[in-house]
C-alpha positions, 0 to 999 in steps of 0.5 A: 500500500501507500505506507509501504511505498513511502517507506521504500522511498525513504529507505532508498533516499537514506541509502543514497546519502550513505557513501558506498565503499569501492573495492581496491581489488577490482583493478585488472592489472592494466589500470582499468576498474570494474564494479557492479551497481545494485540499482540505478537509483544511486544516480541522483538524476534518476527520480524514484517515482520515474523508475519503473523497476529496479535494475542493477548494472556492471560498469567498467572504467577504461583508463588510459594508463597501464598502472593500477596505482595511477588509476586508483589515484585518479578515481580517488581524485574523482571522489570514489570512496575506496576501502582502506588497504 
């Protein structure tokens, strides 16, 4: 019912505000980084009311370096919250 929908939207909004930590082990040895997203609602541009269904996705960042450490530095500069080593 309506109460369940309001509770779901409230929970999703709270989850958006929490920082998600990215794994440092998802580099491929060539500087590229892959990660999975559980749903598209992590993007603030997507309104919860406009989402017909929840859909996850895999994302691969192809970075023009051949070094995981340089790519890690770049992604940290973009604001990726990596777990501590």
